[in-house]
Residue frames as qw, qx, qy, qz and C-alpha x, y, z in Angstrom:
[[0.000, 0.890, 0.456, 0.000, 0.00, 0.00, 0.00],
 [0.425, 0.231, -0.001, 0.875, 1.22, 3.56, -0.83],
 [0.080, -0.550, -0.417, 0.719, 0.49, 6.86, 0.86],
 [0.363, 0.815, 0.450, 0.051, -1.95, 9.13, -1.01],
 [0.150, 0.978, -0.107, -0.096, -0.11, 11.62, -3.21],
 [0.451, -0.581, 0.606, 0.302, 3.22, 9.71, -3.15],
 [0.501, 0.523, -0.530, -0.441, 4.65, 8.66, -6.53],
 [0.967, -0.026, 0.194, -0.162, 4.16, 5.02, -7.45],
 [0.333, -0.572, 0.677, 0.322, 7.53, 3.20, -7.81],
 [0.596, 0.430, -0.499, -0.460, 8.18, 1.64, -11.26],
 [0.854, -0.137, 0.475, -0.162, 7.66, -2.06, -11.61],
 [0.239, 0.563, -0.720, -0.328, 10.08, -4.29, -13.56],
 [0.954, 0.063, -0.084, -0.282, 9.24, -7.68, -15.01],
 [0.402, -0.589, 0.701, 0.029, 11.60, -10.28, -13.64],
 [0.612, 0.348, -0.653, -0.280, 13.00, -13.03, -15.86],
 [0.933, -0.293, 0.052, -0.204, 12.37, -16.53, -14.63],
 [0.495, -0.583, 0.625, 0.160, 15.38, -18.60, -13.49],
 [0.776, 0.232, 0.562, 0.169, 14.76, -20.92, -16.47],
 [0.491, 0.853, 0.117, 0.132, 15.02, -18.08, -19.02],
 [0.162, -0.897, 0.409, 0.041, 18.16, -16.75, -17.37],
 [0.680, -0.302, 0.647, 0.168, 19.74, -20.19, -17.58],
 [0.723, 0.512, 0.426, 0.186, 18.85, -20.49, -21.28],
 [0.257, 0.960, -0.095, 0.065, 20.38, -17.09, -22.05],
 [0.384, -0.732, 0.554, 0.096, 23.60, -17.98, -20.23],
 [0.765, 0.001, 0.618, 0.180, 23.82, -21.29, -22.14],
 [0.617, 0.727, 0.262, 0.153, 23.35, -19.58, -25.52],
 [0.058, 0.959, -0.277, 0.027, 25.97, -16.92, -24.79],
 [0.563, -0.535, 0.619, 0.115, 28.44, -19.54, -23.59],
 [0.783, 0.255, 0.537, 0.185, 27.96, -21.73, -26.67],
 [0.469, 0.868, 0.087, 0.141, 28.40, -18.77, -29.04],
 [0.174, -0.897, 0.407, 0.012, 31.54, -17.62, -27.21],
 [0.692, -0.307, 0.632, 0.170, 33.13, -21.07, -27.34],
 [0.738, 0.491, 0.419, 0.199, 32.45, -21.42, -31.08],
 [0.288, 0.946, -0.087, 0.119, 33.94, -18.00, -31.88],
 [0.395, -0.752, 0.524, 0.062, 37.01, -18.77, -29.78],
 [0.754, -0.048, 0.624, 0.199, 37.48, -21.97, -31.80],
 [0.107, -0.336, 0.531, 0.770, 37.54, -19.96, -35.03],
 [0.075, 0.349, 0.855, 0.377, 34.04, -20.66, -36.39],
 [0.162, 0.240, 0.256, -0.922, 32.06, -17.40, -36.30],
 [0.452, 0.028, -0.490, -0.745, 29.75, -18.43, -39.14],
 [0.507, -0.227, -0.829, -0.070, 28.64, -21.59, -37.37],
 [0.174, -0.229, -0.629, 0.722, 28.29, -19.73, -34.07],
 [0.295, 0.144, 0.016, -0.944, 25.72, -17.39, -35.62],
 [0.556, -0.055, -0.639, -0.528, 23.72, -20.27, -37.07],
 [0.810, -0.384, 0.098, -0.431, 21.36, -22.44, -34.99],
 [0.159, -0.524, 0.832, -0.088, 23.44, -24.98, -33.12],
 [0.760, 0.069, -0.554, -0.333, 23.02, -28.56, -34.44],
 [0.873, -0.452, 0.106, -0.150, 22.90, -31.55, -32.14],
 [0.322, -0.684, 0.640, 0.137, 26.27, -33.01, -31.07],
 [0.739, 0.061, 0.664, 0.102, 25.59, -36.12, -33.15],
 [0.617, 0.710, 0.330, 0.081, 25.43, -34.17, -36.42],
 [0.269, 0.926, -0.214, 0.157, 28.56, -32.01, -36.34],
 [0.824, 0.056, -0.287, 0.485, 32.28, -32.72, -35.99],
 [0.461, -0.715, -0.103, 0.516, 34.51, -30.76, -33.63],
 [0.337, 0.939, -0.068, -0.023, 35.80, -27.53, -35.16],
 [0.887, 0.005, 0.009, 0.461, 39.35, -28.36, -36.37],
 [0.329, -0.681, 0.180, 0.629, 42.47, -26.25, -36.25],
 [0.624, 0.767, 0.146, 0.014, 42.83, -24.37, -39.55],
 [0.647, -0.394, 0.315, 0.572, 46.38, -24.56, -40.90],
 [0.098, 0.640, -0.363, -0.670, 48.21, -23.15, -43.89],
 [0.803, 0.480, -0.161, -0.315, 47.91, -24.24, -47.51],
 [0.863, -0.225, 0.408, 0.195, 49.75, -27.51, -48.08],
 [0.024, -0.648, 0.542, 0.535, 52.85, -27.39, -50.33],
 [0.731, 0.410, -0.349, -0.419, 52.83, -29.04, -53.74],
 [0.238, 0.387, -0.885, 0.099, 55.24, -31.73, -52.51],
 [0.489, -0.047, 0.676, -0.549, 52.49, -33.04, -50.23],
 [0.782, 0.377, 0.177, -0.464, 50.54, -34.20, -53.29],
 [0.482, 0.611, -0.591, -0.212, 53.44, -35.72, -55.25],
 [0.294, -0.240, 0.907, -0.184, 52.85, -39.27, -54.01],
 [0.135, -0.174, -0.926, -0.308, 50.90, -42.31, -55.14],
 [0.463, -0.379, -0.232, -0.767, 47.14, -41.73, -55.01],
 [0.763, -0.354, -0.541, -0.026, 46.87, -44.61, -52.51],
 [0.505, -0.151, -0.419, 0.739, 49.21, -42.74, -50.19],
 [0.027, -0.190, -0.016, -0.981, 47.63, -39.33, -50.75],
 [0.473, -0.460, -0.552, -0.510, 44.02, -40.44, -50.23],
 [0.624, -0.567, -0.503, 0.192, 44.20, -41.25, -46.49],
 [0.424, -0.119, -0.172, 0.881, 46.53, -38.27, -45.97],
 [0.098, -0.349, -0.274, -0.891, 43.79, -35.94, -47.22],
 [0.502, -0.605, -0.607, -0.114, 41.36, -37.05, -44.51],
 [0.471, -0.676, -0.316, 0.471, 41.02, -34.27, -41.95],
 [0.313, -0.060, 0.201, 0.926, 42.50, -31.67, -44.30],
 [0.192, 0.677, 0.429, -0.566, 40.44, -28.60, -45.18],
 [0.351, 0.442, 0.536, 0.628, 39.03, -27.24, -48.43],
 [0.055, -0.643, -0.289, 0.707, 38.59, -23.47, -48.56],
 [0.229, 0.412, 0.479, 0.741, 36.83, -21.32, -51.09],
 [0.182, -0.625, -0.083, -0.754, 35.82, -17.78, -50.03],
 [0.402, -0.479, 0.452, -0.636, 34.16, -17.97, -46.58],
 [0.951, -0.086, -0.053, -0.291, 33.36, -21.69, -46.93],
 [0.058, 0.531, -0.837, 0.122, 35.73, -24.16, -45.27],
 [0.929, -0.079, -0.133, -0.337, 35.01, -27.89, -45.35],
 [0.390, -0.521, 0.757, -0.054, 36.77, -30.75, -43.60],
 [0.595, 0.289, -0.663, -0.350, 37.48, -33.75, -45.85],
 [0.651, -0.277, 0.565, -0.424, 35.88, -36.87, -44.35],
 [0.821, 0.158, 0.549, -0.009, 35.78, -39.37, -47.23],
 [0.217, 0.697, -0.491, -0.476, 37.90, -39.95, -50.36],
 [0.936, 0.182, 0.299, 0.022, 38.65, -42.49, -53.09],
 [0.277, -0.595, 0.564, 0.500, 41.99, -43.18, -54.81],
 [0.809, 0.557, 0.168, -0.085, 42.29, -43.60, -58.60],
 [0.495, -0.567, 0.520, 0.403, 45.61, -44.80, -59.98],
 [0.364, 0.538, -0.582, -0.490, 47.37, -45.41, -63.32],
 [0.318, 0.108, -0.921, -0.196, 46.40, -48.74, -64.94],
 [0.246, 0.228, 0.742, -0.580, 43.21, -48.59, -62.88],
 [0.038, 0.332, 0.795, 0.507, 40.19, -49.64, -64.95],
 [0.125, -0.796, -0.577, 0.135, 38.03, -47.23, -62.92],
 [0.287, -0.584, 0.022, 0.759, 40.30, -44.20, -63.44],
 [0.471, 0.835, 0.138, -0.250, 39.59, -41.59, -66.11],
 [0.098, -0.726, 0.581, 0.355, 43.25, -41.82, -67.03],
 [0.631, 0.038, 0.762, 0.139, 42.52, -45.16, -68.70],
 [0.560, 0.754, 0.340, -0.035, 41.25, -43.20, -71.72],
 [0.611, 0.164, 0.138, 0.762, 44.59, -41.47, -72.15],
 [0.123, -0.387, -0.121, 0.906, 44.99, -37.71, -72.51],
 [0.138, 0.625, 0.639, 0.427, 41.84, -36.07, -73.88],
 [0.043, -0.554, -0.028, -0.831, 40.35, -32.60, -73.54],
 [0.674, -0.606, -0.173, -0.385, 38.40, -33.87, -70.53],
 [0.904, -0.372, -0.123, 0.172, 41.06, -35.97, -68.81],
 [0.534, 0.596, -0.248, 0.546, 44.15, -33.81, -69.45],
 [0.288, -0.761, 0.306, -0.495, 44.13, -32.35, -65.90],
 [0.934, -0.337, 0.097, -0.063, 44.54, -35.87, -64.42],
 [0.865, 0.188, -0.007, 0.465, 47.92, -36.06, -66.13],
 [0.150, 0.856, -0.105, 0.483, 48.90, -32.57, -64.99],
 [0.207, 0.440, -0.615, 0.621, 50.91, -31.41, -61.98],
 [0.452, -0.377, -0.768, 0.252, 50.16, -32.86, -58.56],
 [0.160, -0.419, -0.447, 0.774, 48.10, -30.70, -56.24],
 [0.216, 0.044, -0.302, -0.928, 45.95, -29.31, -59.03],
 [0.575, 0.232, 0.528, -0.580, 42.19, -29.70, -59.22],
 [0.091, -0.035, -0.836, -0.539, 40.44, -31.99, -61.67],
 [0.424, 0.300, 0.494, -0.697, 36.73, -31.14, -61.85],
 [0.092, -0.041, -0.811, -0.577, 34.44, -33.06, -64.19],
 [0.591, -0.004, 0.064, -0.804, 30.70, -33.12, -64.83],
 [0.091, -0.009, 0.994, -0.053, 29.00, -36.41, -63.89],
 [0.159, 0.513, 0.844, 0.000, 25.69, -37.44, -65.49],
 [0.108, 0.557, 0.360, 0.740, 25.32, -33.87, -66.75],
 [0.451, -0.795, -0.312, -0.259, 24.45, -32.74, -63.19],
 [0.701, -0.693, -0.005, 0.169, 27.20, -33.09, -60.59],
 [0.318, 0.816, -0.415, 0.247, 30.56, -31.34, -60.35],
 [0.939, -0.291, -0.101, 0.152, 33.08, -33.83, -58.99],
 [0.021, -0.908, 0.402, -0.115, 36.22, -32.48, -57.32],
 [0.959, -0.030, -0.087, 0.269, 39.43, -34.51, -57.56],
 [0.252, -0.877, 0.370, 0.176, 42.94, -33.72, -56.33],
 [0.773, 0.531, -0.344, 0.043, 45.63, -34.72, -58.83],
 [0.751, -0.569, 0.327, 0.071, 48.24, -37.05, -57.31],
 [0.856, -0.008, 0.328, 0.398, 51.70, -38.41, -58.15],
 [0.306, -0.408, 0.336, 0.792, 54.09, -36.93, -60.70],
 [0.455, 0.590, -0.083, -0.662, 53.09, -35.07, -63.85],
 [0.450, 0.389, -0.681, -0.427, 52.16, -37.42, -66.68],
 [0.094, -0.083, 0.970, -0.210, 51.22, -40.38, -64.44],
 [0.482, -0.234, -0.510, -0.673, 47.44, -39.95, -64.52],
 [0.429, -0.323, -0.795, 0.283, 46.19, -40.36, -60.93],
 [0.210, -0.456, 0.040, -0.864, 43.84, -38.49, -58.61],
 [0.103, -0.234, -0.843, 0.474, 41.85, -38.62, -55.38],
 [0.256, -0.545, -0.516, -0.609, 38.09, -38.02, -55.49],
 [0.110, -0.091, 0.536, -0.832, 36.63, -35.98, -52.61],
 [0.274, -0.362, -0.852, -0.261, 33.50, -37.94, -51.68],
 [0.414, -0.775, -0.465, -0.113, 32.29, -36.25, -48.49],
 [0.263, 0.343, -0.338, 0.836, 33.05, -33.36, -46.14],
 [0.318, -0.692, -0.592, 0.263, 31.77, -31.76, -42.95],
 [0.127, 0.871, 0.132, 0.456, 31.17, -27.99, -42.58],
 [0.561, -0.204, -0.338, 0.728, 33.60, -25.79, -40.67],
 [0.011, 0.489, 0.173, -0.855, 32.66, -22.21, -41.67],
 [0.227, 0.195, -0.442, -0.846, 30.34, -20.53, -44.15],
 [0.248, 0.256, 0.922, -0.154, 27.33, -22.69, -43.32],
 [0.397, 0.656, 0.343, -0.543, 24.77, -20.19, -44.65],
 [0.279, 0.614, -0.482, -0.559, 26.62, -19.86, -47.97],
 [0.046, 0.173, -0.957, -0.227, 26.94, -23.58, -48.57],
 [0.315, 0.404, 0.786, -0.347, 23.30, -24.12, -47.55],
 [0.408, 0.682, 0.050, -0.605, 22.27, -21.54, -50.15],
 [0.223, 0.491, -0.716, -0.443, 24.41, -23.17, -52.84],
 [0.038, 0.018, 0.999, 0.009, 22.99, -26.58, -51.97],
 [0.467, -0.250, -0.363, -0.767, 19.43, -25.28, -51.76],
 [0.684, -0.368, -0.630, 0.000, 18.95, -27.05, -48.42],
 [0.236, -0.680, 0.299, -0.626, 18.42, -25.39, -45.05],
 [0.929, -0.331, -0.155, -0.056, 19.73, -28.28, -43.00],
 [0.114, -0.771, 0.608, -0.150, 22.72, -29.02, -40.80],
 [0.904, -0.126, 0.394, -0.104, 22.45, -32.79, -41.18],
 [0.476, -0.359, 0.664, 0.452, 25.10, -34.89, -43.00],
 [0.589, 0.555, 0.570, 0.140, 22.90, -35.08, -46.11],
 [0.126, 0.950, -0.032, -0.283, 24.22, -31.59, -46.84],
 [0.133, 0.802, -0.557, -0.172, 27.73, -32.79, -47.80],
 [0.596, -0.230, 0.769, 0.026, 27.78, -36.60, -48.02],
 [0.736, 0.484, 0.454, 0.134, 28.41, -37.25, -51.70],
 [0.509, -0.126, 0.282, 0.803, 30.92, -35.87, -54.24],
 [0.120, 0.585, 0.487, 0.637, 28.32, -33.93, -56.21],
 [0.373, -0.864, -0.339, -0.006, 27.15, -32.22, -53.01],
 [0.583, -0.506, 0.061, 0.633, 30.71, -31.16, -52.18],
 [0.371, 0.181, 0.417, 0.810, 31.18, -29.64, -55.63],
 [0.101, -0.744, -0.483, -0.451, 27.88, -27.77, -55.36],
 [0.507, -0.787, -0.255, 0.242, 28.63, -26.51, -51.84],
 [0.508, -0.404, 0.195, 0.735, 31.92, -25.06, -53.06],
 [0.389, 0.814, 0.103, -0.418, 30.25, -23.52, -56.13],
 [0.378, -0.395, 0.668, 0.506, 32.56, -25.34, -58.55],
 [0.749, 0.593, 0.031, -0.295, 32.46, -25.73, -62.32],
 [0.911, 0.164, 0.152, 0.345, 34.81, -27.43, -64.79],
 [0.286, 0.877, -0.150, 0.356, 36.58, -24.06, -65.09],
 [0.508, -0.764, 0.374, -0.135, 38.31, -24.97, -61.81],
 [0.964, 0.065, 0.116, 0.229, 40.18, -27.85, -63.45],
 [0.666, 0.411, -0.130, 0.609, 43.95, -27.27, -63.47],
 [0.223, -0.871, 0.107, -0.425, 43.66, -24.81, -60.57],
 [0.486, 0.256, -0.681, 0.484, 46.62, -25.19, -58.15],
 [0.629, -0.646, -0.385, -0.194, 45.24, -26.05, -54.72],
 [0.717, -0.323, -0.248, 0.566, 48.47, -25.08, -52.93],
 [0.260, 0.263, 0.038, 0.928, 48.40, -21.37, -53.79],
 [0.032, 0.388, 0.539, -0.747, 46.60, -18.72, -51.69],
 [0.389, 0.354, -0.037, -0.850, 43.21, -17.53, -52.92],
 [0.577, 0.156, -0.598, -0.534, 40.57, -19.23, -55.01],
 [0.936, -0.221, -0.136, -0.235, 40.29, -22.89, -53.99],
 [0.115, 0.637, -0.702, 0.296, 42.83, -24.24, -51.48],
 [0.856, -0.254, -0.449, 0.029, 43.67, -27.37, -49.52],
 [0.159, -0.759, 0.402, -0.486, 44.73, -26.40, -45.99],
 [0.351, 0.163, -0.861, 0.329, 46.42, -28.41, -43.29],
 [0.665, -0.443, 0.003, -0.601, 44.23, -29.88, -40.56],
 [0.463, -0.439, 0.717, -0.282, 44.42, -32.45, -37.76],
 [0.341, 0.167, -0.889, -0.255, 44.85, -36.10, -38.69],
 [0.783, -0.309, -0.168, -0.513, 41.95, -38.41, -37.82],
 [0.475, -0.488, 0.682, -0.268, 42.42, -40.83, -34.95],
 [0.545, 0.029, 0.836, 0.046, 41.08, -43.80, -36.94],
 [0.342, 0.384, -0.457, -0.726, 40.34, -44.54, -40.60],
 [0.763, 0.223, 0.557, -0.238, 37.86, -46.83, -42.35],
 [0.057, 0.385, -0.700, -0.599, 38.55, -48.53, -45.70],
 [0.651, 0.324, 0.647, -0.229, 36.43, -50.28, -48.28],
 [0.462, 0.279, 0.633, 0.555, 35.72, -50.71, -52.00],
 [0.033, 0.155, -0.133, -0.978, 34.95, -47.66, -54.11],
 [0.417, 0.487, 0.598, -0.481, 31.39, -46.69, -55.05],
 [0.557, 0.714, 0.176, -0.385, 29.69, -46.85, -58.45],
 [0.120, 0.648, -0.651, -0.377, 32.46, -48.48, -60.51],
 [0.823, 0.085, 0.535, -0.173, 30.72, -51.67, -61.65],
 [0.702, 0.697, -0.108, -0.096, 32.14, -51.11, -65.14],
 [0.005, 0.757, -0.652, 0.046, 35.70, -51.72, -63.87],
 [0.604, 0.201, -0.772, 0.004, 37.54, -55.06, -63.70],
 [0.767, -0.501, -0.388, -0.103, 36.64, -57.34, -60.74],
 [0.682, -0.145, -0.342, 0.631, 39.99, -56.73, -59.03],
 [0.137, 0.223, -0.074, 0.962, 39.53, -52.98, -59.17],
 [0.519, -0.532, -0.342, -0.575, 35.88, -53.14, -58.09],
 [0.807, -0.465, -0.354, 0.079, 36.94, -55.03, -54.98],
 [0.535, 0.257, -0.325, 0.736, 40.08, -52.95, -54.25],
 [0.395, -0.747, -0.458, 0.275, 39.80, -51.23, -50.82],
 [0.414, 0.168, 0.084, 0.890, 40.69, -47.77, -52.16],
 [0.268, -0.745, -0.275, -0.546, 37.93, -45.84, -50.41],
 [0.438, -0.053, -0.568, 0.695, 38.92, -44.13, -47.15],
 [0.318, -0.736, -0.283, -0.526, 36.83, -42.37, -44.50],
 [0.035, -0.427, 0.572, -0.699, 37.22, -40.91, -41.02],
 [0.428, -0.300, -0.849, 0.076, 35.95, -43.33, -38.39],
 [0.221, -0.457, -0.628, 0.589, 33.29, -42.11, -35.98],
 [0.134, 0.277, -0.024, -0.951, 31.87, -39.27, -38.08],
 [0.531, 0.501, 0.637, -0.247, 28.34, -39.26, -39.55],
 [0.340, 0.783, -0.165, -0.494, 29.61, -37.21, -42.53],
 [0.235, -0.250, 0.869, 0.356, 30.15, -40.24, -44.80],
 [0.586, 0.223, -0.312, -0.714, 28.19, -41.16, -47.91],
 [0.864, 0.015, 0.432, -0.257, 26.35, -44.43, -48.54],
 [0.840, -0.385, -0.351, -0.149, 26.99, -47.29, -48.50],
 [0.226, -0.752, 0.508, -0.354, 28.59, -47.35, -45.05],
 [0.898, -0.257, 0.308, -0.179, 28.29, -51.08, -44.42],
 [0.885, 0.393, -0.103, 0.226, 31.15, -51.83, -46.83],
 [0.159, 0.777, -0.418, 0.442, 33.66, -49.85, -44.72],
 [0.880, -0.335, -0.287, 0.175, 35.89, -51.58, -42.17],
 [0.412, -0.863, 0.218, 0.192, 38.59, -50.38, -39.73],
 [0.539, 0.732, -0.414, 0.041, 41.94, -49.93, -41.41]]
């Protein structure tokens, strides 16, 4: 009760303890993500822990010498490395190796207008159009003239989530966003014009250093039924163990 003629004190609406706790949790999550170097993901709605990998350390562009090895050596080495184009950074989670004298490799056709990049310098991009729809990104391996490459099959997002969602035309944070080589090419906004691009030079499209995975899965490659039986069965597909960011089929993968 107030005395007649005395001013009425202002009243303030108090936040409930539950709301205060939610605000503190949101601020803490955003601060931790920005400290880890992922401002774009921090601004986006946070996905469940089962759908996103830990934000990796972002290193420098890898030197050309890193790529000048057999495709079977390069493929598992690329797991955990990062692809960067503009604000989009992706972590490589699944790859396939294609070698000389491999009946599944484009190099089996020899040097043509389409396959020439496969025979080019190591560490360059080879991007081709699949089924008239999908841009497939490969990293050229081995020495110039050999004809070998590593296909990037799947990735997980690190930064630039809104941009890659727009390019993919999907407002999701689930693995379906980047599990498949055509999805990776679309998320990076690639075309065949990127073929022959050096991935070890700053700017454009780069492969950056990143932490090595703790465990790797291996299995036969996908969609190469046209190849010889020995190459169909060859365990030249590699993936990071324990991540959901791997394309189908998963039941053909085994611990390395």
